[in-house]
N, C-alpha and C positions, 0 to 999 in steps of 0.2 A: 348731703345722702352723697351716699356708699356708693360701689359699686355692686356689693353684697346686695342690696337694697334695690337695686337698677332690677337685676338676678333675679331678686324674691320672684318680683313686677311678673317679669316678661322670659323666667324661664331659663336653665340653666345648661341646655343641650345645645348643643354644635353637633354640624355637617362634616365629616371624614371622608380622605381617600384616599389610596394608597401611589407612590411617589409611580408607578409607572401607567398609573390614569391616565388616558389620551386626554388631550384638548378637547374632544369635540364627548366625553364625557366627562368633563369639568362641567361645561356647558351647560352638558343636560340636567346636572347636576343645579345648578343655582335655577334655571327653566323654571325644573320640580319641583324645586322647594323652595323659591319664590326670594332665592341669598342672592348676597353678592359675595359673601367669601367661604372655605374652607380649608381644614385644616389637614395639613400633610402628615400622614402617619409609618409611622412602622408595621408591624406585624403584632407586636407587642401591644400596639397602644399608642407608643410614644410619641408625641408631635415633633415633625422635622421642618416644618412651614408652613407658609402658608398661600394661597393661591386665592386673587382677588378678580375681579373685574376689570378693575385700572389695568393689570400687569396684564392677563391677557389682550385686551384692545391693544399695549404697548408693542406686545410682542409680535402684534396683525399691523399693524404698522412698521415697525420697520422690518418684520422679517417677509411681510406681505406670506402667498401660498404656503412658505416652508417651515410657516409658523402651524400647521396645521398639523403636522409630524413633531410637531414638542408631547413629550409629558408630565405630568403633576411634578415632578423636581426638576425638572427645567425652567418653568417657571414660577416655585415658589420664592417668596421670601425670608430668608434668612439671616441672622433669628427673627423666631417672631416678634413681633412685639406684645409686649405682656403687660399688665399693672394688677398687681396685686387687690385681692377681693377690699380691703379694709383699704379703697386708696380713694379719696374724694373724687365728684366729676370734675372739679376743678383741676385739678390733677392732669386724669385721666386726659382733656380734651387740651392739657398745656403737653404732654404726652406724646396726641395724637398731630399736634399741628408740630411739632419737631420734628418728629419721621417721617411728617409730612404721609399717614398714612389716615385709613377711614376706618380701622380694625382694630380692634387689641384683643389678643385672648388673654383671657382674667384667671388670676391662677393665684392659691390659697396652700401656703406649704411647701409650694413649688409644682403644685398639684392644678394641669388645666381644672376650672368649675364651669366654664362660661365664656360666649364672644357677647361684646358690647361694638356698636357702631356706631358713628357719630349721629345718628339716628337714634339713638339710646339715652346720649345723653343731654342733647337739646331737648327733648320732650322731658326730660328732667328738670334740666336748668325753668324750663317753659312752666315746667308743675311746681317749683318752690317759686317762680318770680307772680305767680298768679295767686299762692298762698301768701304772699307778703304782699300783698297786692289789696287780699282783700282782711287780711289783721290788720295795717292800715290804716284803710276806710273805715275799719270797726272804730278803731282807738280814735279815729276823726271825730266819729260821727258820735261817741262817746261824749268827747269835749264839750263838742257845741251844744250836744243836751247840758251837761253839768254846768255852762255857764250863762 
C-alpha cells in the first residue's frame, strides 16, 4: 500500500500555523482539531517546520515555565520529515523509525499533499494483514474441499 492510498482514505488536509503562534495557540489547535502535529508555514503557505506534541512536552520538561513564552518557530523541527506520495507504507515506517518521529509530511512533486501518522501506517498494515489472512484461509478451505 502507498501513502497515496492512505491519503485517499483519510483525506489530504493538514493543519498549519504561523511561526509567531504561541505555544498556547498551538496546543489549543491540537485540542480543538484532535491532532498532535501542525505544519508551520510562511505567509506564502510554504512549509517551514513541524510542531508536534512530543516537541512541546520536551520544551516544557527542559525549560519549565519559560517554555510558555516560546513560539512555533522556536519549537518546530526542521527540516520536516517527508515522504513521497508513492512511497510504500514499509518505507514510510522505516523513515519514521530512523528519524524517531511519528508524523510525515507527504509530498507530490515536492509539494505538500497531506500528513500521515504512525497510527495511519499501523492501521494500513493491519488492514493488509487481515486481507492476507482471509485470502490464505479461503485458499486453505478450497484446498481441503478439493481433496
